[in-house]
C-alpha positions in Angstrom: 86.4 -22.1 -8.1 85.1 -21.7 -11.5 87.2 -22.2 -14.5 88.5 -19.0 -15.9 86.6 -19.3 -19.1 83.3 -18.5 -17.1 84.0 -14.6 -17.2 81.4 -12.2 -15.8 78.9 -11.0 -18.5 76.5 -8.5 -17.5 73.7 -7.8 -19.8 70.9 -5.3 -19.3 67.5 -5.5 -20.8 64.5 -3.5 -20.8 62.7 -6.0 -18.6 64.0 -8.7 -16.3 65.8 -11.7 -17.6 64.3 -13.7 -14.8 60.8 -12.8 -15.8 61.8 -14.2 -19.3 63.2 -17.4 -17.7 59.7 -18.2 -16.1 57.8 -17.0 -19.0 59.4 -19.6 -21.2 60.2 -22.5 -18.7 56.7 -22.2 -17.4 54.6 -21.4 -20.5 56.2 -23.2 -23.5 56.1 -26.3 -27.1 57.1 -26.2 -30.5 55.9 -26.5 -34.0 57.7 -27.0 -37.2 57.7 -23.8 -39.3 59.9 -24.2 -42.6 59.4 -20.5 -43.8 60.4 -18.3 -40.9 60.2 -14.6 -41.5 63.3 -12.2 -41.4 63.9 -11.9 -37.5 62.5 -8.7 -36.1 62.7 -7.8 -32.3 60.6 -5.0 -31.0 61.8 -2.9 -28.1 59.7 -3.1 -24.9 59.2 0.0 -22.9 58.2 -0.4 -19.3 55.7 1.9 -17.7 56.8 4.0 -14.6 57.4 1.5 -11.7 57.2 -1.3 -14.3 60.7 -2.6 -13.0 59.3 -2.8 -9.5 56.1 -4.8 -10.5 58.6 -7.3 -12.6 60.5 -7.8 -9.4 57.4 -8.5 -7.5 56.1 -11.0 -9.8 59.6 -12.5 -10.1 59.5 -13.0 -6.2 55.8 -14.5 -6.5 56.9 -16.8 -9.0 59.6 -18.5 -6.8 57.4 -18.2 -3.6 54.5 -19.8 -5.5 56.7 -22.4 -7.0 58.1 -23.3 -3.7 54.7 -23.6 -2.1 53.8 -25.8 -5.0 56.8 -28.4 -4.4 56.1 -28.5 -0.7 52.1 -29.2 -1.3 52.9 -31.7 -3.8 55.6 -33.9 -2.6 55.4 -36.6 -5.2 58.2 -37.1 -7.5 56.3 -36.1 -10.7 57.0 -33.5 -13.3 55.6 -30.3 -12.3 54.9 -26.9 -14.2 53.5 -23.6 -13.4 53.0 -20.5 -15.3 53.7 -17.8 -12.9 52.7 -15.0 -15.7 49.3 -16.6 -16.0 48.6 -16.9 -12.3 49.8 -13.3 -11.7 47.8 -11.9 -14.4 44.6 -13.8 -13.3 45.0 -12.6 -9.7 45.8 -9.0 -10.8 42.4 -8.8 -12.3 40.9 -10.1 -9.2 43.0 -7.7 -7.0 41.2 -4.6 -8.7 38.0 -6.0 -7.0 39.4 -6.3 -3.5 39.2 -3.9 -0.6 40.2 -3.5 2.9 41.9 -6.6 4.6 41.5 -8.5 1.6 43.1 -6.2 -0.7 46.1 -6.0 1.9 46.4 -9.7 2.1 46.4 -9.9 -1.9 49.0 -6.9 -1.9 51.2 -9.1 0.2 50.8 -12.2 -1.9 51.5 -10.4 -5.0 54.7 -9.0 -3.3 53.3 -5.6 -4.3 54.0 -3.7 -1.0 54.5 -0.1 -1.5 53.3 -0.6 -5.5 50.0 1.3 -6.2 47.2 -0.3 -8.4 47.8 1.8 -11.4 51.4 0.7 -11.6 50.3 -3.0 -11.5 47.6 -2.5 -14.0 49.8 -0.4 -16.5 52.7 -3.0 -16.4 50.2 -5.9 -16.9 48.8 -4.0 -20.0 52.2 -3.5 -21.4 53.0 -7.3 -21.0 49.8 -8.3 -22.6 50.2 -6.0 -25.6 53.8 -6.1 -26.1 55.2 -9.5 -25.4 53.2 -11.3 -28.3 54.6 -8.8 -30.6 58.2 -8.9 -29.3 59.9 -11.5 -31.6 58.2 -12.3 -35.0 59.5 -15.8 -35.0 58.0 -16.6 -31.8 54.2 -17.2 -31.3 53.1 -15.9 -28.1 49.3 -15.3 -27.2 47.8 -14.0 -24.0 44.0 -13.8 -23.5 41.9 -12.9 -20.6 38.1 -13.1 -20.2 35.4 -12.8 -17.7 32.3 -14.8 -17.6 29.4 -13.9 -15.3 26.2 -15.4 -14.1 23.0 -14.0 -15.9 20.0 -13.1 -14.1 21.6 -13.0 -10.8 23.6 -10.6 -8.7 25.8 -8.3 -11.3 29.1 -7.4 -11.0 29.9 -3.5 -10.9 30.4 -2.1 -14.3 33.2 0.1 -13.1 35.1 -3.4 -12.2 34.4 -4.8 -15.4 35.5 -1.7 -17.5 39.0 -1.8 -15.4 39.6 -5.1 -16.4 38.5 -4.9 -20.0 40.7 -1.7 -20.4 43.7 -2.8 -18.7 43.7 -6.5 -19.2 41.9 -6.5 -22.8 39.6 -9.0 -21.2 36.4 -10.3 -23.0 33.3 -9.8 -21.0 30.5 -12.4 -21.4 27.5 -12.8 -19.4 26.4 -16.4 -19.4 23.4 -18.6 -18.2 25.5 -20.8 -15.8 22.4 -23.0 -15.2 22.4 -24.1 -18.8 24.5 -27.2 -19.1 26.1 -25.9 -22.2 27.7 -23.2 -20.2 30.6 -25.4 -19.1 31.2 -26.3 -22.9 31.1 -22.6 -23.7 33.9 -21.7 -21.3 35.8 -24.9 -21.9 35.6 -24.2 -25.7 37.2 -20.8 -24.9 40.2 -22.1 -23.0 40.7 -24.8 -25.5 40.8 -22.2 -28.5 43.1 -19.8 -26.5 45.7 -22.6 -25.7 45.6 -24.2 -29.3 43.6 -27.1 -28.0 46.7 -28.2 -25.5 44.1 -27.6 -22.5 40.9 -28.8 -23.7 38.9 -28.0 -20.4 39.3 -26.4 -17.0 36.2 -27.8 -15.2 33.2 -30.1 -15.3 30.5 -28.4 -13.8 29.7 -25.0 -12.4 28.3 -24.6 -8.8 25.1 -23.0 -8.1 27.1 -20.4 -5.9 29.4 -19.5 -8.8 29.0 -16.1 -9.8 31.7 -15.0 -11.9 35.1 -16.6 -13.4 38.2 -14.5 -14.4 40.3 -16.6 -16.7 43.9 -16.2 -18.2 45.2 -18.2 -20.8 48.7 -18.2 -22.6 49.9 -20.2 -25.5 53.6 -20.2 -26.5 55.2 -21.9 -29.6 58.7 -21.1 -30.2 61.4 -22.7 -32.6 64.9 -23.0 -31.3 67.4 -20.4 -32.8 69.5 -23.5 -33.2 67.2 -26.4 -34.1 68.3 -29.9 -33.1 68.6 -32.4 -36.2 66.3 -35.2 -35.4 68.6 -37.6 -37.3 71.1 -37.1 -34.3 68.6 -38.0 -31.7 69.2 -41.4 -29.9 68.1 -43.3 -26.7 70.4 -42.8 -23.7 70.2 -43.4 -20.2 68.3 -41.2 -17.6 68.8 -41.5 -14.0 65.8 -41.2 -12.0 65.5 -40.0 -8.5 65.0 -43.5 -7.0 68.7 -44.4 -8.4 67.2 -46.6 -11.3 67.7 -45.6 -15.1 65.6 -45.8 -18.1 66.4 -45.2 -21.8 64.9 -42.0 -23.4 65.6 -40.1 -26.5 68.0 -37.4 -26.3 68.3 -34.6 -28.6 71.9 -33.8 -29.5 74.0 -30.8 -31.1 77.1 -29.0 -31.1 76.5 -25.2 -30.8 78.1 -22.1 -29.3 75.7 -20.9 -26.4 75.7 -19.4 -23.0 76.6 -21.4 -19.8 77.1 -20.8 -16.3 78.6 -23.1 -13.6 79.6 -23.0 -10.0 79.9 -25.5 -7.2 76.3 -25.5 -6.8 74.6 -26.1 -10.3 75.1 -25.6 -14.1 72.9 -23.7 -16.5 72.6 -23.4 -20.1 70.5 -21.0 -22.5 68.7 -22.2 -25.4 67.3 -19.2 -27.3 64.1 -19.1 -29.3 63.5 -17.4 -32.7 65.6 -14.5 -33.3 67.7 -15.1 -29.9 67.1 -11.6 -28.3 63.7 -12.0 -26.7 62.9 -15.4 -25.5 65.0 -18.4 -24.1 64.9 -21.5 -22.2 67.4 -21.9 -19.3 68.0 -25.3 -17.8 69.5 -25.8 -14.5 70.9 -28.8 -13.1 72.2 -29.4 -9.5 75.8 -30.8 -9.4 75.4 -32.9 -6.2 73.9 -35.9 -7.5 72.9 -36.8 -3.8 70.6 -33.5 -3.7 66.9 -34.2 -4.6 65.6 -31.8 -7.4 63.0 -30.5 -5.0 65.6 -29.6 -2.4 67.6 -27.7 -5.0 64.4 -25.9 -6.5 63.5 -24.8 -2.9 67.0 -23.4 -2.5 66.9 -21.3 -5.7 65.7 -17.8 -5.6 65.3 -14.8 -7.8 68.8 -13.2 -6.7 70.7 -16.6 -7.2 69.2 -17.0 -10.7 69.5 -13.3 -11.7 73.2 -13.5 -10.8 73.9 -16.7 -12.7 72.4 -15.2 -15.8 74.5 -12.2 -15.6 77.6 -14.3 -15.3 76.9 -16.6 -18.4 79.5 -17.0 -20.8 79.0 -18.0 -24.6 81.2 -21.2 -25.1 81.2 -24.0 -27.6 79.4 -26.9 -26.0 78.1 -30.3 -27.1 74.4 -30.3 -25.9 72.7 -33.6 -25.1 69.3 -33.1 -23.4 66.0 -35.4 -23.4 63.0 -34.7 -25.1 59.9 -34.2 -22.8 56.2 -33.5 -22.8 53.5 -33.5 -20.1 50.5 -31.7 -18.5 50.3 -30.7 -15.0 47.2 -29.3 -12.7 46.7 -27.7 -9.5 43.0 -28.1 -9.1 42.8 -25.8 -6.0 45.6 -23.2 -5.5 44.2 -22.3 -2.1 46.9 -23.9 -0.1 49.8 -22.2 -2.0 48.0 -18.9 -2.1 47.2 -19.2 1.5 50.8 -19.7 2.2 51.8 -16.6 0.4 49.4 -14.6 2.7 45.9 -14.3 1.1 43.9 -16.9 2.9 41.3 -14.4 3.9 40.1 -14.2 0.2 39.0 -17.8 0.2 36.9 -17.3 3.4 33.6 -15.7 4.4 35.7 -12.6 5.4 36.8 -11.9 2.1 36.1 -8.2 0.7 35.4 -8.1 -2.9 33.1 -5.1 -2.7 34.6 -3.5 -5.6 33.1 -6.5 -7.8 29.5 -6.8 -6.0 27.6 -4.9 -3.8 28.1 -6.3 -0.3 24.6 -5.2 0.6 23.3 -7.6 -1.8 25.7 -10.6 -1.7 28.7 -11.6 0.2 31.5 -13.2 -2.0 34.9 -15.0 -1.8 37.2 -16.7 -4.0 35.4 -20.2 -4.4 37.8 -21.7 -7.3 41.5 -21.3 -8.1 42.5 -23.6 -10.8 45.8 -23.8 -12.9 46.6 -26.0 -15.8 49.8 -26.2 -17.9 51.0 -28.3 -20.8 54.6 -28.4 -22.3 56.1 -30.3 -25.2 60.1 -30.0 -26.1 61.3 -31.6 -29.1 64.1 -30.9 -31.8 62.2 -28.1 -33.4 61.3 -26.2 -30.3 59.0 -25.7 -27.5 55.1 -25.6 -27.4 53.6 -24.8 -24.1 50.2 -23.5 -22.7 48.7 -22.6 -19.4 45.2 -21.5 -18.1 44.4 -19.8 -14.6 40.8 -19.8 -13.5 39.8 -17.7 -10.5 36.1 -18.1 -9.5 34.0 -16.0 -7.2 31.1 -17.4 -5.5 28.8 -16.3 -2.8 28.1 -17.4 0.9 24.6 -17.8 2.3 23.1 -14.4 2.8 21.6 -16.0 6.3 24.5 -17.6 8.1 23.9 -21.0 9.4 23.2 -21.1 13.2 25.7 -23.2 15.3 23.9 -26.5 16.4 23.8 -27.5 20.0 22.4 -31.3 20.2 22.0 -32.9 23.3 22.5 -36.6 22.1 24.6 -37.6 25.1 24.2 -37.6 28.8 24.3 -34.4 30.2 24.0 -32.2 33.3 21.9 -29.4 34.1 21.1 -26.7 36.6 18.5 -24.3 37.7 20.1 -21.1 39.1 18.9 -17.8 40.7 20.8 -15.2 38.9 21.0 -12.3 41.2 22.5 -14.3 44.1 24.0 -17.2 41.9 22.1 -19.8 44.1 21.8 -23.1 42.6 18.2 -24.3 43.0 18.4 -27.7 41.2 21.3 -29.6 39.7 20.9 -32.8 37.9 21.8 -35.2 35.2 20.1 -36.9 32.3 21.2 -40.2 31.4 18.2 -41.3 29.8 15.6 -38.8 28.7 12.7 -41.4 28.6 13.5 -42.8 32.2 10.8 -42.1 34.7 
């Protein structure tokens, strides 16, 4: 049973607090800013059906993260940006049709939601989130790069992505060695140099790249005093300990606890828009991966709604790392869109199938985070590459390079005229 001072608090906001959680946890590091402006929070008004799309993106966030944990079993630090992945896939979704569209609809958890509602919600997030809190720096950028002097994407598709996702459209000579540097420079610039590159080469079969980049830099509402930071023991998963720097302060903030886990909120900027929520399982014998796999949207949303503000002595370690998923095909296939990575893919709203058959050839995700006394700095990039399959399919190979048996048969009667074996074709 929880203590009485954990009273139920229900806070309604214009868009899901759970979405805020993953936006901050998975796209966040911090820079010192000695002269912050007066705090201002802009109200975000969701378009029609926007709440249902937010709910779909939240479900996608947990499902994709669960798939990541299952595909990467190492006890390493992990970080994804569901927002970045969702925006990149939503752009591609506009070009899918038939079974491929159905599979992406399922993977994006959009059953029953029309494409316009998705595009409208994504546009609202792209245009509104960066201006929500003037004390938090959030930048969201999208781009499309397509191969010059080759098969050309439909202008109708490019216009949809440009209008709804504010994507820059850039034809590029992919055969030029400088093309990789051009794209990497864009990624580096949009992530404030935190993610300097996404790939080293471009395949001859690559036709177009759809890229999302996110950069977040938020100062804590209640900054930690670096003079209070000192080393303390941190218990690793294997039972060993190591001394790491712990940030420490006494503040009044929101906390939740039950018999499964405890959770604390650390707000950014003005405190009304962006927060980090830190969760820790109470069972020290339970692995972090097992706990994370048991967590879902409803559990977390319920915990956020039940948080109480209390005085608390906060002691948390500093951390910072980069994480990469070089190929999201296993995770996205597990969510149901494996067909998009195969020769059966249908992206006929991007390219004319009479000219070229295309599929998702690359799905790359990179993230970065740094958490210190001042706040959090984080970045993410997602690249979806569209490539083409051979226009003339390769023929199956039937090679007689082992001993074999043969027959000569009269077909109308089925009579076997000759039946033999060959162990050595050169034997006389």
